[in-house]
N, CA, C and O atoms as CSV, one atom per row, in Angstrom:
chain,resi,resn,atom,element,x,y,z
A,1,MET,N,N,27.846,0.022,6.431
A,1,MET,CA,C,26.887,0.372,5.151
A,1,MET,C,C,27.404,-0.001,4.021
A,1,MET,O,O,28.531,0.471,3.868
A,2,LYS,N,N,27.068,-0.610,3.222
A,2,LYS,CA,C,27.274,-1.097,1.634
A,2,LYS,C,C,26.777,-0.202,0.545
A,2,LYS,O,O,25.555,-0.154,0.400
A,3,LEU,N,N,27.607,0.583,-0.320
A,3,LEU,CA,C,27.130,1.129,-1.233
A,3,LEU,C,C,26.153,0.418,-2.375
A,3,LEU,O,O,25.108,0.848,-2.863
A,4,PRO,N,N,26.829,-0.760,-2.614
A,4,PRO,CA,C,25.761,-1.394,-3.854
A,4,PRO,C,C,24.460,-1.753,-3.331
A,4,PRO,O,O,23.564,-1.922,-4.158
A,5,ILE,N,N,24.150,-1.927,-1.865
A,5,ILE,CA,C,23.172,-2.240,-1.220
A,5,ILE,C,C,22.016,-0.953,-1.303
A,5,ILE,O,O,20.890,-1.005,-1.797
A,6,ILE,N,N,22.641,0.108,-0.703
A,6,ILE,CA,C,22.179,1.302,-0.693
A,6,ILE,C,C,21.623,2.042,-2.072
A,6,ILE,O,O,20.656,2.799,-2.157
A,7,LYS,N,N,22.532,1.596,-3.143
A,7,LYS,CA,C,22.283,1.758,-4.423
A,7,LYS,C,C,20.873,1.010,-4.819
A,7,LYS,O,O,19.831,1.625,-5.046
A,8,GLN,N,N,20.974,-0.029,-4.852
A,8,GLN,CA,C,19.687,-1.051,-5.106
A,8,GLN,C,C,18.573,-0.631,-4.276
A,8,GLN,O,O,17.441,-0.936,-4.650
A,9,LEU,N,N,18.726,0.002,-3.238
A,9,LEU,CA,C,17.606,0.364,-2.305
A,9,LEU,C,C,16.869,1.621,-2.932
A,9,LEU,O,O,15.661,1.812,-3.073
A,10,THR,N,N,18.101,2.535,-3.314
A,10,THR,CA,C,17.457,3.747,-3.705
A,10,THR,C,C,16.698,3.616,-5.010
A,10,THR,O,O,15.666,4.238,-5.261
A,11,GLN,N,N,17.260,2.806,-5.770
A,11,GLN,CA,C,16.508,2.235,-7.178
A,11,GLN,C,C,15.169,1.685,-6.834
A,11,GLN,O,O,14.215,1.880,-7.588
A,12,PHE,N,N,15.038,0.912,-5.577
A,12,PHE,CA,C,13.825,0.382,-5.501
A,12,PHE,C,C,12.852,1.426,-5.160
A,12,PHE,O,O,11.766,1.568,-5.722
A,13,ILE,N,N,13.321,2.166,-4.181
A,13,ILE,CA,C,12.194,3.810,-3.765
A,13,ILE,C,C,11.996,4.336,-4.920
A,13,ILE,O,O,10.819,4.672,-5.052
A,14,GLU,N,N,12.869,4.629,-6.129
A,14,GLU,CA,C,12.545,5.293,-7.193
A,14,GLU,C,C,11.462,4.529,-8.039
A,14,GLU,O,O,10.568,5.140,-8.625
A,15,GLU,N,N,11.587,3.181,-8.072
A,15,GLU,CA,C,10.597,2.592,-8.825
A,15,GLU,C,C,9.244,2.366,-8.227
A,15,GLU,O,O,8.217,2.238,-8.894
A,16,ASN,N,N,9.326,2.320,-6.705
A,16,ASN,CA,C,8.078,2.097,-6.118
A,16,ASN,C,C,7.987,3.140,-5.351
A,16,ASN,O,O,7.935,4.267,-5.842
A,17,ASP,N,N,7.952,2.921,-4.000
A,17,ASP,CA,C,7.844,4.110,-2.829
A,17,ASP,C,C,8.629,3.927,-1.770
A,17,ASP,O,O,8.961,2.801,-1.399
A,18,GLN,N,N,8.957,4.888,-1.254
A,18,GLN,CA,C,9.793,5.219,0.418
A,18,GLN,C,C,8.993,4.400,1.012
A,18,GLN,O,O,9.587,3.406,1.429
A,19,ASP,N,N,7.643,4.418,1.263
A,19,ASP,CA,C,6.918,3.869,2.183
A,19,ASP,C,C,7.085,2.299,2.514
A,19,ASP,O,O,6.802,1.735,3.571
A,20,TYR,N,N,7.600,1.763,1.378
A,20,TYR,CA,C,7.865,0.310,1.639
A,20,TYR,C,C,8.956,0.103,2.461
A,20,TYR,O,O,8.870,-0.716,3.377
A,21,VAL,N,N,10.084,0.799,2.241
A,21,VAL,CA,C,11.252,0.800,3.042
A,21,VAL,C,C,11.225,1.204,4.386
A,21,VAL,O,O,11.947,0.666,5.226
A,22,VAL,N,N,10.239,2.351,4.721
A,22,VAL,CA,C,9.941,2.906,5.978
A,22,VAL,C,C,9.473,1.714,6.533
A,22,VAL,O,O,10.114,1.329,7.510
A,23,GLU,N,N,8.271,0.832,6.081
A,23,GLU,CA,C,7.650,0.115,6.808
A,23,GLU,C,C,8.547,-1.239,7.038
A,23,GLU,O,O,8.456,-1.947,8.041
A,24,ALA,N,N,9.346,-1.453,6.037
A,24,ALA,CA,C,10.474,-2.506,6.357
A,24,ALA,C,C,11.493,-2.263,7.760
A,24,ALA,O,O,11.849,-3.088,8.601
A,25,ILE,N,N,11.757,-1.010,7.664
A,25,ILE,CA,C,12.430,-0.571,8.808
A,25,ILE,C,C,11.913,-0.850,10.250
A,25,ILE,O,O,12.571,-1.277,11.199
A,26,GLU,N,N,10.377,-0.464,10.206
A,26,GLU,CA,C,9.542,-0.746,11.413
A,26,GLU,C,C,9.819,-2.247,11.591
A,26,GLU,O,O,10.441,-2.596,12.595
A,27,VAL,N,N,9.477,-3.008,10.851
A,27,VAL,CA,C,9.496,-4.430,10.778
A,27,VAL,C,C,10.627,-5.120,11.666
A,27,VAL,O,O,10.612,-5.794,12.696
A,28,LEU,N,N,11.654,-4.628,10.765
A,28,LEU,CA,C,13.046,-4.901,11.503
A,28,LEU,C,C,13.427,-4.330,12.958
A,28,LEU,O,O,13.903,-5.004,13.872
A,29,GLU,N,N,13.174,-3.176,12.990
A,29,GLU,CA,C,13.204,-2.560,14.577
A,29,GLU,C,C,12.221,-3.271,15.412
A,29,GLU,O,O,12.530,-3.460,16.588
A,30,ALA,N,N,11.137,-3.675,15.003
A,30,ALA,CA,C,10.514,-4.606,16.174
A,30,ALA,C,C,10.923,-5.940,16.222
A,30,ALA,O,O,10.580,-6.711,17.118
A,31,LEU,N,N,11.847,-6.317,15.024
A,31,LEU,CA,C,12.371,-8.074,15.450
A,31,LEU,C,C,13.424,-7.920,16.349
A,31,LEU,O,O,13.798,-8.935,16.936
A,32,THR,N,N,14.038,-6.751,16.603
A,32,THR,CA,C,15.180,-6.300,17.564
A,32,THR,C,C,14.850,-6.768,18.743
A,32,THR,O,O,15.744,-7.346,19.362
A,33,GLU,N,N,13.645,-6.664,19.306
A,33,GLU,CA,C,13.174,-6.610,20.568
A,33,GLU,C,C,12.854,-8.249,20.921
A,33,GLU,O,O,12.557,-8.574,22.071
A,34,VAL,N,N,12.935,-9.148,19.931
A,34,VAL,CA,C,13.084,-10.622,20.508
A,34,VAL,C,C,14.354,-10.872,21.163
A,34,VAL,O,O,15.480,-10.631,20.728
A,35,SER,N,N,14.041,-11.350,22.188
A,35,SER,CA,C,15.005,-11.351,23.179
A,35,SER,C,C,15.788,-12.538,22.986
A,35,SER,O,O,16.905,-12.492,23.501
A,36,SER,N,N,15.438,-13.749,22.281
A,36,SER,CA,C,16.398,-14.742,21.918
A,36,SER,C,C,17.434,-14.530,20.612
A,36,SER,O,O,18.368,-15.278,20.320
A,37,LEU,N,N,17.130,-13.631,20.089
A,37,LEU,CA,C,18.250,-13.185,18.960
A,37,LEU,C,C,19.719,-13.153,19.525
A,37,LEU,O,O,20.014,-12.466,20.503
A,38,LYS,N,N,20.474,-13.810,18.960
A,38,LYS,CA,C,21.860,-13.493,18.935
A,38,LYS,C,C,22.741,-12.213,18.627
A,38,LYS,O,O,22.345,-11.407,17.786
A,39,ASP,N,N,23.711,-12.058,19.178
A,39,ASP,CA,C,24.515,-10.755,18.689
A,39,ASP,C,C,24.384,-10.584,17.248
A,39,ASP,O,O,23.778,-9.697,16.646
A,40,GLU,N,N,25.170,-11.755,16.701
A,40,GLU,CA,C,25.331,-11.993,15.107
A,40,GLU,C,C,24.329,-11.486,14.395
A,40,GLU,O,O,24.564,-10.710,13.468
A,41,GLU,N,N,23.041,-11.865,14.737
A,41,GLU,CA,C,21.662,-11.739,14.130
A,41,GLU,C,C,21.383,-10.360,14.274
A,41,GLU,O,O,21.000,-9.773,13.263
A,42,LEU,N,N,21.533,-9.538,15.640
A,42,LEU,CA,C,21.091,-8.239,15.918
A,42,LEU,C,C,21.925,-7.374,14.644
A,42,LEU,O,O,21.395,-6.551,13.899
A,43,ASP,N,N,23.267,-7.775,14.624
A,43,ASP,CA,C,24.255,-6.934,13.778
A,43,ASP,C,C,23.676,-6.997,12.512
A,43,ASP,O,O,23.396,-5.977,11.883
A,44,VAL,N,N,23.458,-8.239,12.052
A,44,VAL,CA,C,22.737,-8.226,10.537
A,44,VAL,C,C,21.459,-7.334,10.358
A,44,VAL,O,O,21.329,-6.537,9.429
A,45,ILE,N,N,20.698,-7.510,11.162
A,45,ILE,CA,C,19.303,-6.489,11.046
A,45,ILE,C,C,19.832,-5.310,11.401
A,45,ILE,O,O,19.270,-4.457,10.714
A,46,GLY,N,N,20.780,-4.714,12.260
A,46,GLY,CA,C,21.065,-3.317,12.168
A,46,GLY,C,C,21.857,-2.872,11.088
A,46,GLY,O,O,21.807,-1.709,10.688
A,47,GLU,N,N,22.538,-3.682,10.626
A,47,GLU,CA,C,23.320,-3.475,9.124
A,47,GLU,C,C,22.252,-3.316,7.955
A,47,GLU,O,O,22.530,-2.532,7.048
A,48,LEU,N,N,20.987,-4.045,7.918
A,48,LEU,CA,C,20.074,-3.921,7.191
A,48,LEU,C,C,19.207,-2.375,7.291
A,48,LEU,O,O,18.763,-1.721,6.348
A,49,ILE,N,N,19.151,-2.100,8.575
A,49,ILE,CA,C,18.422,-0.824,9.059
A,49,ILE,C,C,19.161,0.353,8.448
A,49,ILE,O,O,18.663,1.262,7.784
A,50,SER,N,N,20.331,0.198,8.756
A,50,SER,CA,C,21.323,1.294,8.297
A,50,SER,C,C,21.345,1.664,7.068
A,50,SER,O,O,21.313,2.841,6.707
A,51,ASN,N,N,21.411,0.557,6.231
A,51,ASN,CA,C,21.340,0.514,4.614
A,51,ASN,C,C,20.111,0.991,4.297
A,51,ASN,O,O,20.161,1.758,3.336
A,52,MET,N,N,18.916,0.807,4.788
A,52,MET,CA,C,18.026,1.466,4.599
A,52,MET,C,C,17.523,2.855,4.529
A,52,MET,O,O,16.864,3.390,3.638
A,53,TYR,N,N,18.073,3.451,5.924
A,53,TYR,CA,C,18.076,4.645,6.211
A,53,TYR,C,C,18.986,5.408,5.346
A,53,TYR,O,O,18.774,6.580,5.035
A,54,GLY,N,N,19.858,4.820,5.017
A,54,GLY,CA,C,21.029,5.433,4.008
A,54,GLY,C,C,20.180,5.775,2.515
A,54,GLY,O,O,20.242,6.817,1.863
A,55,ALA,N,N,19.452,4.650,2.247
A,55,ALA,CA,C,18.784,4.780,0.805
A,55,ALA,C,C,17.815,5.707,0.928
A,55,ALA,O,O,17.572,6.297,-0.125
A,56,ILE,N,N,16.955,6.145,2.201
A,56,ILE,CA,C,16.107,7.280,2.167
A,56,ILE,C,C,16.793,8.348,2.443
A,56,ILE,O,O,16.062,9.333,2.544
A,57,GLU,N,N,17.886,8.556,2.604
A,57,GLU,CA,C,18.806,9.914,2.705
A,57,GLU,C,C,19.195,10.107,1.499
A,57,GLU,O,O,19.033,11.251,1.072
A,58,VAL,N,N,19.777,9.153,0.638
A,58,VAL,CA,C,20.215,9.184,-0.621
A,58,VAL,C,C,19.156,9.739,-1.756
A,58,VAL,O,O,19.428,10.543,-2.648
A,59,ASP,N,N,17.799,9.074,-1.489
A,59,ASP,CA,C,16.763,9.401,-2.095
A,59,ASP,C,C,16.409,10.771,-1.905
A,59,ASP,O,O,16.084,11.384,-2.922
A,60,LYS,N,N,16.405,11.365,-0.838
A,60,LYS,CA,C,16.144,12.634,-0.447
A,60,LYS,C,C,17.038,13.695,-1.078
A,60,LYS,O,O,16.581,14.769,-1.468
A,61,LEU,N,N,18.338,13.359,-1.167
A,61,LEU,CA,C,19.520,14.229,-2.209
A,61,LEU,C,C,18.834,14.153,-3.238
A,61,LEU,O,O,18.429,15.217,-3.708
A,62,VAL,N,N,18.501,12.940,-3.884
A,62,VAL,CA,C,18.252,13.009,-5.477
A,62,VAL,C,C,16.700,13.961,-5.629
A,62,VAL,O,O,16.609,14.759,-6.562
A,63,LYS,N,N,15.773,13.825,-4.842
A,63,LYS,CA,C,14.623,14.572,-4.927
A,63,LYS,C,C,15.142,16.178,-4.855
A,63,LYS,O,O,14.489,17.038,-5.446
A,64,GLU,N,N,16.105,16.455,-4.251
A,64,GLU,CA,C,16.578,17.923,-4.044
A,64,GLU,C,C,17.149,18.425,-5.197
A,64,GLU,O,O,17.452,19.614,-5.293
A,65,GLY,N,N,17.337,17.547,-6.162
A,65,GLY,CA,C,18.072,17.752,-7.267
A,65,GLY,C,C,19.777,17.115,-7.412
A,65,GLY,O,O,20.488,17.377,-8.382
A,66,THR,N,N,20.111,16.460,-6.523
A,66,THR,CA,C,21.549,16.167,-6.786
A,66,THR,C,C,21.700,14.843,-7.576
A,66,THR,O,O,21.091,13.841,-7.202
A,67,PRO,N,N,22.502,14.828,-8.660
A,67,PRO,CA,C,22.399,13.942,-9.417
A,67,PRO,C,C,22.588,12.518,-8.516
A,67,PRO,O,O,22.949,12.635,-7.345
A,68,LYS,N,N,22.374,11.369,-8.998
A,68,LYS,CA,C,21.946,10.108,-8.059
A,68,LYS,C,C,23.573,9.691,-7.939
A,68,LYS,O,O,23.906,9.708,-6.754
A,69,LYS,N,N,24.461,9.393,-8.660
A,69,LYS,CA,C,25.840,9.251,-8.473
A,69,LYS,C,C,26.582,10.471,-7.374
A,69,LYS,O,O,27.492,10.045,-6.663
A,70,GLU,N,N,26.328,11.450,-7.287
A,70,GLU,CA,C,26.844,12.465,-6.677
A,70,GLU,C,C,26.036,12.275,-5.157
A,70,GLU,O,O,26.537,12.737,-4.132
A,71,ALA,N,N,25.149,11.776,-5.153
A,71,ALA,CA,C,24.229,11.799,-4.022
A,71,ALA,C,C,24.794,10.608,-3.033
A,71,ALA,O,O,25.084,10.635,-1.837
A,72,LEU,N,N,24.835,9.575,-3.991
A,72,LEU,CA,C,25.495,8.186,-3.181
A,72,LEU,C,C,26.768,8.470,-2.581
A,72,LEU,O,O,26.968,8.265,-1.384
A,73,ASN,N,N,27.802,9.021,-3.504
A,73,ASN,CA,C,29.145,9.260,-2.824
A,73,ASN,C,C,29.361,10.149,-1.880
A,73,ASN,O,O,30.157,9.990,-0.954
A,74,SER,N,N,28.397,11.507,-2.135
A,74,SER,CA,C,28.323,12.469,-0.802
A,74,SER,C,C,28.026,11.639,0.166
A,74,SER,O,O,28.846,11.678,1.083
A,75,PHE,N,N,27.116,10.865,0.313
A,75,PHE,CA,C,26.431,10.058,1.557
A,75,PHE,C,C,27.393,9.111,1.980
A,75,PHE,O,O,27.385,8.800,3.171
A,76,MET,N,N,28.168,8.628,1.266
A,76,MET,CA,C,29.168,7.667,1.696
A,76,MET,C,C,30.220,8.352,2.301
A,76,MET,O,O,30.537,7.899,3.401
A,77,GLN,N,N,30.906,9.395,1.868
A,77,GLN,CA,C,31.920,10.309,2.269
A,77,GLN,C,C,31.469,10.845,3.697
A,77,GLN,O,O,32.236,10.827,4.660
A,78,ARG,N,N,30.198,11.309,3.758
A,78,ARG,CA,C,29.741,11.790,5.209
A,78,ARG,C,C,29.988,10.444,6.116
A,78,ARG,O,O,30.766,10.429,7.070
A,79,VAL,N,N,29.259,9.380,5.706
A,79,VAL,CA,C,29.334,8.386,6.686
A,79,VAL,C,C,30.525,7.915,6.916
A,79,VAL,O,O,30.647,7.254,7.947
A,80,LEU,N,N,31.751,8.113,6.031
A,80,LEU,CA,C,32.798,7.572,6.537
A,80,LEU,C,C,33.701,8.623,7.274
A,80,LEU,O,O,34.541,8.289,8.109
A,81,GLY,N,N,33.453,9.963,6.887
A,81,GLY,CA,C,33.805,10.921,7.766
A,81,GLY,C,C,33.466,10.888,9.178
A,81,GLY,O,O,34.238,11.209,10.082
A,82,SER,N,N,32.316,10.499,9.313
A,82,SER,CA,C,31.799,10.335,10.781
A,82,SER,C,C,32.550,9.172,11.500
A,82,SER,O,O,32.878,9.225,12.686
A,83,ILE,N,N,32.811,8.041,10.610
A,83,ILE,CA,C,33.563,7.028,11.212
A,83,ILE,C,C,34.781,7.307,11.870
A,83,ILE,O,O,35.165,6.753,12.900
A,84,ASP,N,N,35.482,8.344,11.124
A,84,ASP,CA,C,36.826,8.508,11.134
A,84,ASP,C,C,37.072,9.414,12.521
A,84,ASP,O,O,38.128,9.449,13.153
A,85,LYS,N,N,35.882,10.115,12.831
A,85,LYS,CA,C,35.878,11.078,13.902
A,85,LYS,C,C,36.262,10.420,15.360
A,85,LYS,O,O,36.297,11.128,16.367
């Protein structure tokens, strides 16, 4: 996951609607079913999906009242914490 991408996607959600990101996730998930995709291509799609889910989570935190910067940092700390385990 990349914080600048999650930050950009969170901004997109604020300006537009979360539904656009959810629908993009659905399209990307459908693409993963293509049998001719290489591992590298699947990795890129997976990274995009992860960042989109991250942005949705950050948006949820912001809507619950967490300041945006704090929500981004909190989310990334949870991600890094789960990787360390």
